[in-house]
N, C-alpha and C positions, 0 to 999 in steps of 0.2 A: 502493499499499498504506498503511496507516494506521502511523504510528510506533507504536514498542512504549512500552509506561508505565514510567515511571522512578522509581516512588513507590518501589520494594523498594531503589533504590541501586545494582543490580546491571546490568552494562552488558549488553543484549539481543544475543542469537545471532540474527547474522542469518538463517542456514537455518532455523532455528526460526521464526523471525517470516513469513519466508515461505512456509512450510509451511502456519503457522496461515493466514493471509491466503486462500492457496488454498485451502484449506478451507472455510474459510466462506463464500467468493466461489463455490465449488460447490454448498453447501447453501443459500444465499440465491437460487441460479437454481430451485430446485423441480425441476420434470419439463422443465425448458428445458437440453437439454447443452449444454457450449461445445467450440468447437474451440480447438486450441494457440492459433492467432494473437491470437483474443480474449484468451485468460488472460493469456498473455504484455504484450498491450497495457494490459489493464485493471491489472495488476498492476507494470507497468513493468519487467519482467524480460527478460532475454533470450531470445531463443527458443530457443536452445538448452541454456540452463538450464532453460527451463521444459518442456523435454521431458525431460529426466533427473530431475527431479523428479515430473514426472507419471508414469514410468514407474516408478520408485522405489514411489510410493504405489499404483499399480495391483499390483504384486506382493505389497505385502502390503495387499490390501483395504481401503483408505482412499479407494481412487478407483477407477471402472469404466471402460471404455471400450467402444464397439461395436465388431461382428463387424470392421470396416473399420479400425479404430485411429484415426480420425479425432475421435470424438467422446468427450468425456469427462463424467462425472457421478460425485457423491457417492456412497462405496462399503459397503457392509454395516458394515465395521467402525466407521465412525461410528455406524451405529444399536445396536450392542453396546455400546458406550462410551455413548452419551447412556440405554441402559436401565439400566447398571451405576450411573449417576448418581441416576437414579430411585430405584433399589431399595437404594441405600446410604446414601438421606438419612432422617434419623428423622423429621423433620417429615412428610415426605411420606406414610411408614409411617401415622402417626399419624393423619394429617387426612383421608386417603382414606376409612375408614366413614363420617365425618361426613359427605362430599360424598354418599355412597348414601344417608344418614337426612335430609339436606335434601331430594336430588332425591326420594325417595320422598312425603315430606311435603307438596312444593311442584309437583309435576308439572312443574317448571322444568329447565332446564340450570344448574348449578352447575359454577363452577372455581376453581382453587386456582393462582394465578400468585407468581412471584416477580420482583423488580425487578433488573434487568439495565442499570448504565446509563441511559438513557433511555428504555429499552423495559422492559415486562414480559413473561415468559416463562412460558406457559401449562405446568405442571405435572402436572395432572391435570384431566379434565375428564367430568362424569356426564351424558349429552345426553339430553334432553326426547324422551319417545315422540313428541310431537306435531310437532316440526319437529327440522332438523339445523342446525348452523350450523358447517360446514368451516374457517371461520375461526379456530375454538378449540381446533384439533387441538392435542396436546402437541406442545411443541417451538417454537410458532407464539410470533412477538415482533411484539408490539404497541405504538406508541408510547404512553408512560406518560400523557401527557398528554390521549389519546385515549378514555378508557374507564374503566369504574368500577374498575375491579382498579388501574391505574394512579394515578386521583387520589386513590383512598383510602391508598395510600402515599406520593404526592408529598405528602400533608395531613401528614403524620408528620414532615415536614421543615419548616424555617425557609424563607421565602421566596427568603432569598440563599443556600441549598444546596440547589438543586433541580436534582438531573441533567439541566438540559434544554437542546437544541442551539442555538446561536447564532442569531437571526435571526427570522423569521416561522416559526411551527409548522406541520407538514402537517397538510392534510385529508383524512383517512376520508371523512368526509361532508359534506352544508354545514351541520351543527351541530357540527362539530369547533370547539374553542379554536383559533384559528391567532394570538393576540394573549395575550401574556403577562399583560396588564392583567387580560384579562375571566378567565382562567385562575385568575390570585391570588385574586379574588373569589369565584371557584368554589370554591375549595381554603379558603379562609375558611369559606365555608358549610358546608364537609364536617367542618373541626374542629370548627364550634358543633354541628353535626346528629349527627355521630358514624360518620357511614358516608356515604359517595359515590353520586352518582346520574348515571346517563349515559342521557342523552333523546336516542337514535338518534344517538351522536356517534360511535360504532365501527363500526354497519353499520345503514343505513336501516331503520326499521321495527321494530327491537330497542332496548328499555330496560335497563337494567342496574343493580345494588345494589350496592357494595364495600364490603367491611371488612376493617380492618387487621388483623393477627394480631401482637399485641405480645408474644410471646414472645422477641423480639429487640428491641431500642432502639439506633438506630429501626429501627421493622419492615420487614421484607424480603418479606414474604409476605402475601397478601390472597386470602380468598374471596368471590366475589361468584355473584349470581341472575342470569339475563338469561332476560325475557319480551318474546313480542311483543307490541308497544303496544296489539294490536288487541283485546288480552283483559286490556288491564293495568286494573282497575278500582281505586276508593280503596279497598275491601274488599281485593282481589288484595294490593296493594300495602303496604296495614298488615301483611298476614299474612308477606309477604315478610318483609319486614324485623324482624318479630318473632320468624320461626325463623330467620334468619341471625344475628341476636343472641345468639339460645342457642347456636348451632352455636360462633360464635365463643367464646361463655362455656366453653363444654364443653371446646372444643380449647385455649385458653389456659390453664384450669386440670390442663390433662395435661401440659403441654409447657411444660421452662424449662430452661435451660442445666444441662445434664447434666454431674457432677463426673465431670473425666477424660477427656470426651468432646471432641474437636477443636473449637476455636472459630473455623469455617470463614471466610473474608474474601469 
């Protein structure tokens, strides 16, 4: 189980930390349900304690079990809470119509994502009618170093403050940056260019163009356009960049820290 953050100076509550770790583990497994023994071993929790925790969460709807009571997965309450997060976020509400506008103009897949530690999380997606990318579904997490959205946001930060894991970087394709030195060189180009480019670094056959939204400093949200490399001509690339730059300008013109609104961490 990962350690509780101490940035607030408040001592973590062990039972709460254990509950969060369990829910995140079940969520990360997707459509692969887990058995009691697996969960207890993974989180280093006694089997009896894990059983009690699971039954409590099943009763509350946060975890579900199969008819035999031996398999566990994430419950519907997690969906309701995640939906509430999106519905209550003023930035997401403002950006969504511009995702539609960009998608209509380009005929490509458009994303909104947020930086979360070393990853980006998809908050909204408008899929192209030409192809589908299940990797970009809302709520999906992708390593920030591995694609256009993440690189656009990493480039907004100094090299010595990047939220990257220690050691080699995970590879999603053969084109993903796995060495910090090559990633830093790419981020320097992103800063000079004003937007990021993903050349099949997240998904083979797909290119992406990412644009940080600077209504926060440093930026935590970004938009991107994904397109199959098979139809990415120089003219189409230039149009993608022009349209997405325009969307960024429109969004940033509407969004600024609102007086009296919570400044979420």
